[in-house]
C-alpha distance (Angstrom), angle and dihedral (degrees) to the residues before:
residue distance angle dihedral
M1 . . .
K2 3.76 . .
S3 3.83 91.3 .
G4 3.80 89.5 53.2
W5 3.79 92.1 55.6
A6 3.80 89.3 47.1
L7 3.80 91.9 55.7
I8 3.80 91.3 47.8
L9 3.84 90.2 51.1
V10 3.84 92.6 50.0
G11 3.81 90.1 49.6
I12 3.80 91.5 52.2
I13 3.84 90.5 50.6
I14 3.84 92.2 50.2
I15 3.82 91.4 49.0
A16 3.85 90.5 48.9
I17 3.81 91.3 51.7
G18 3.82 90.0 49.1
F19 3.82 91.4 53.5
A20 3.83 89.7 48.0
W21 3.84 91.5 54.4
I22 3.78 91.0 50.2
I23 3.83 95.9 45.8
L24 3.86 98.0 41.6
G25 3.82 94.8 42.0
W26 3.79 97.6 -132.9
P27 3.88 107.5 -173.0
A28 3.71 117.0 -102.7
S29 3.80 91.4 -129.5
D30 3.80 89.3 63.5
M31 3.77 88.6 59.1
I32 3.82 92.6 53.6
P33 3.79 116.7 76.0
G34 3.80 109.0 -121.8
G35 3.83 91.6 8.9
N36 3.85 123.2 154.7
P37 3.81 112.4 -121.2
M38 3.83 116.4 -138.2
G39 3.82 113.6 -87.2
S40 3.79 97.1 24.1
E41 3.80 126.5 99.4
S42 3.73 125.7 -126.0
P43 3.81 115.7 -123.7
G44 3.84 111.4 -76.0
S45 3.83 95.2 13.5
T46 3.85 121.1 132.8
P47 3.81 115.8 -116.4
P48 3.81 115.8 -124.9
A49 3.84 114.8 -90.3
I50 3.80 118.8 -109.9
Q51 3.81 107.3 -125.7
N52 3.80 120.0 -138.0
N53 3.79 109.5 -152.2
S54 3.82 94.8 -176.1
P55 3.85 105.6 124.6
T56 3.81 94.0 -137.9
G57 3.76 97.9 45.2
T58 3.79 92.3 -114.3
A59 3.77 125.3 120.4
P60 3.81 113.1 -73.5
T61 3.78 118.0 -102.4
G62 3.77 111.3 -77.9
A63 3.80 94.2 22.2
G64 3.78 117.7 141.0
P65 3.80 124.9 -113.8
A66 3.78 117.3 -53.2
P67 3.80 114.4 -97.8
S68 3.78 120.1 -106.5
G69 3.80 110.9 -77.0
A70 3.81 94.4 21.1
V71 3.80 117.1 138.3
T72 3.81 113.3 -110.4
I73 3.80 116.0 -149.3
T74 3.80 110.6 -142.3
P75 3.82 114.7 -147.4
V76 3.79 113.7 -114.7
A77 3.81 112.2 -116.6
E78 3.77 115.8 -115.8
R79 3.77 115.2 -103.9
T80 3.77 112.6 -106.3
L81 3.78 123.8 -137.0
E82 3.77 113.1 -88.1
I83 3.80 113.8 -103.8
S84 3.78 116.4 -140.7
S85 3.80 123.8 -131.0
D86 3.80 90.4 -112.1
D87 3.83 90.6 52.3
L88 3.81 89.6 53.7
R89 3.80 91.7 49.0
L90 3.80 91.2 49.5
H91 3.80 90.1 50.0
F92 3.79 88.8 53.1
L93 3.82 91.9 49.6
D94 3.82 90.7 50.9
L95 3.79 90.0 54.6
A96 3.81 96.9 41.7
F97 3.82 99.7 41.4
G98 3.79 104.9 19.3
A99 3.80 120.9 123.7
G100 3.80 91.8 34.8
N101 3.79 100.3 -60.4
A102 3.82 107.6 166.7
Y103 3.79 99.3 -168.5
L104 3.79 136.8 36.6
S105 3.82 109.1 -97.3
R106 3.79 100.2 -164.3
W107 3.82 119.6 135.9
D108 3.78 119.1 -88.1
P109 3.82 109.5 -101.4
T110 3.82 91.5 -153.8
K111 3.82 96.8 54.4
N112 3.81 112.7 97.5
N113 3.82 87.8 -11.4
G114 3.79 88.6 -65.6
R115 3.80 93.6 -61.4
I116 3.82 118.0 141.7
V117 3.80 119.8 -162.1
I118 3.81 120.6 -159.6
S119 3.80 121.8 -157.3
V120 3.80 125.3 -173.8
N121 3.80 132.6 -163.2
G122 3.81 130.4 -165.2
N123 3.80 92.7 7.3
H124 3.79 136.7 143.4
D125 3.81 121.1 -116.3
S126 3.81 88.8 -109.8
D127 3.81 90.0 59.2
A128 3.81 91.2 58.6
L129 3.82 91.0 47.6
L130 3.80 91.3 52.7
L131 3.82 90.5 50.0
E132 3.81 91.5 49.2
N133 3.80 90.6 52.3
A134 3.82 91.8 47.1
A135 3.81 89.3 50.9
R136 3.81 91.7 53.0
V137 3.80 92.6 50.9
F138 3.81 91.8 46.7
N139 3.82 92.4 48.3
N140 3.80 91.0 52.6
M141 3.81 90.0 55.5
S142 3.82 101.0 38.8
K143 3.81 123.3 83.4
T144 3.79 95.7 -178.4
N145 3.81 114.3 31.8
Q146 3.81 127.3 39.5
I147 3.81 127.8 -163.1
S148 3.79 115.3 -139.2
E149 3.80 108.3 -115.3
Q150 3.81 89.0 -151.0
I151 3.80 99.2 90.1
K152 3.81 108.9 -152.8
Q153 3.79 117.8 -132.1
G154 3.79 125.1 -142.4
S155 3.80 97.6 -8.0
T156 3.80 139.7 83.1
G157 3.77 129.6 -81.5
D158 3.79 141.1 163.9
I159 3.81 85.5 -79.1
T160 3.80 114.0 29.0
I161 3.81 117.8 -166.5
K162 3.80 116.9 -163.4
F163 3.81 123.7 -170.1
I164 3.79 106.9 -156.2
P165 3.84 133.9 174.9
E166 3.79 116.5 -83.5
S167 3.80 89.5 -115.5
G168 3.80 89.9 59.4
M169 3.80 96.5 54.5
S170 3.81 92.6 81.1
G171 3.79 89.9 57.3
I172 3.83 92.9 60.3
A173 3.80 106.9 94.8
I174 3.79 119.1 -161.6
N175 3.79 130.1 166.5
T176 3.80 104.7 -131.2
S177 3.82 91.0 -177.7
E178 3.81 91.1 59.1
D179 3.81 96.3 81.5
R180 3.79 140.6 -46.4
T181 3.80 93.0 -85.3
T182 3.82 88.9 78.5
R183 3.77 123.6 67.3
E184 3.78 143.4 152.6
F185 3.80 120.7 -140.6
N186 3.80 116.1 -153.0
I187 3.79 137.2 -169.0
N188 3.80 115.6 -165.3
D189 3.82 89.3 -12.1
T190 3.81 91.1 -55.5
A191 3.80 120.0 117.9
V192 3.82 111.0 -119.2
A193 3.81 97.3 167.2
K194 3.79 138.1 17.5
I195 3.79 126.0 -166.9
S196 3.75 131.0 -159.7
K197 3.80 124.8 167.4
G198 3.81 106.4 -62.1
T199 3.83 96.7 -5.7
I200 3.81 132.0 84.7
Y201 3.82 122.7 -169.6
I202 3.82 116.0 -162.3
D203 3.81 130.2 -175.9
A204 3.82 104.4 -107.5
N205 3.83 90.6 -151.1
L206 3.81 92.5 69.2
K207 3.78 113.8 111.4
G208 3.79 141.2 -168.9
D209 3.78 121.8 -13.5
V210 3.81 93.8 -5.1
R211 3.81 91.2 55.2
N212 3.81 92.7 46.6
Y213 3.79 93.5 47.2
T214 3.81 93.5 47.3
L215 3.80 90.4 51.6
M216 3.81 93.3 47.2
R217 3.80 95.7 44.8
T218 3.80 95.4 47.0
L219 3.81 91.9 48.3
F220 3.80 92.0 55.9
Y221 3.79 90.4 43.7
E222 3.81 86.7 60.4
L223 3.80 88.8 49.6
G224 3.80 90.3 59.7
F225 3.81 104.3 -89.5
V226 3.79 95.1 124.3
G227 3.81 98.5 150.1
D228 3.79 134.2 73.5
S229 3.79 134.1 -127.7
D230 3.79 122.6 -119.0
M231 3.81 91.7 173.3
Y232 3.82 101.7 57.6
Q233 3.79 113.4 44.8
D234 3.83 91.8 -179.8
S235 3.80 89.9 59.1
V236 3.80 121.8 111.3
F237 3.81 83.6 -127.8
S238 3.81 95.6 52.0
S239 3.79 115.6 147.7
G240 3.81 88.9 -140.6
Q241 3.79 128.7 74.1
T242 3.80 110.5 -66.9
T243 3.79 142.5 146.3
N244 3.80 95.1 -167.7
T245 3.81 113.8 139.8
N246 3.81 97.5 176.0
L247 3.79 112.3 101.2
T248 3.78 109.9 -131.1
Y249 3.80 124.6 -138.1
A250 3.81 89.6 -97.2
D251 3.82 90.9 49.2
Q252 3.79 92.0 51.7
K253 3.79 91.1 48.6
A254 3.82 89.2 51.9
I255 3.82 88.7 55.9
E256 3.80 89.8 47.9
I257 3.82 91.7 53.1
M258 3.81 94.4 43.4
Y259 3.80 93.9 50.7
A260 3.78 99.1 38.6
G261 3.78 117.2 117.4
S262 3.80 95.6 -103.9
L263 3.83 97.5 68.6
T264 3.80 128.4 71.2
P265 3.82 134.1 -178.2
G266 3.80 116.1 -83.1
M267 3.81 97.3 28.8
T268 3.81 115.3 144.8
L269 3.77 125.0 -124.3
N270 3.81 92.0 -101.4
D271 3.81 91.1 47.9
V272 3.79 90.2 53.2
K273 3.80 93.9 45.8
S274 3.80 89.9 54.8
A275 3.81 91.6 46.6
V276 3.81 93.6 52.2
Y277 3.82 93.5 40.7
L278 3.80 95.8 -115.9
R279 3.80 117.2 149.0
S280 3.80 116.4 -127.1
């Protein structure tokens, strides 16, 4: 009799557990020894791939920074309009004879075997680095003259660049009507640079892009690029407001034409046009 009651009690317990499984929703995998619960991977299985639906293969808009080691896709630059040979020659003429210059002011290829030494005084280290880079670009374009990439510090050179206090700029007297080798650069009617043959004075208080541009533009003025460009607004020599220090393709071609073997200092506009095969 006692065993009968025991069996009845066990049956009631089993039924109660069954109702508890149904009501509480315990997963079936938990009831199977060694089962794999939903959402977990079994050992050695491959996790599902995360699909990227972005059409270009880049991170979707609003995504966070790419993880370390991820491949970054660099946008392809738009193709620029092709510039004709005549357009490049005209750009060169604007820079060499603009602003009423009567004669070509390029450096003499026979002086010092065509070598040009730059010295700088009162500068920052970044100024010397910019000059070194400008020298390398110029040397790649020039067939006659070469700028020494060893920028001299605190001494004199063929081109001497002096950074002086703003208060001292007014004391530098130059005669801008003398010839095109002298010029004063102004920002908001204040002189920031003055150029006389072989010497450049720059306001030492200039900073950032304005300082870099003033240094770059005055250097190439000394090299004979005395005019401005109305045609190419991205040019270092643009007549508009700019702080660009990167010589464009047209700018580099202008250097190449200026310092080719066919041109010499003192040539007239007509002489140069004939030499570069440009019709008047």
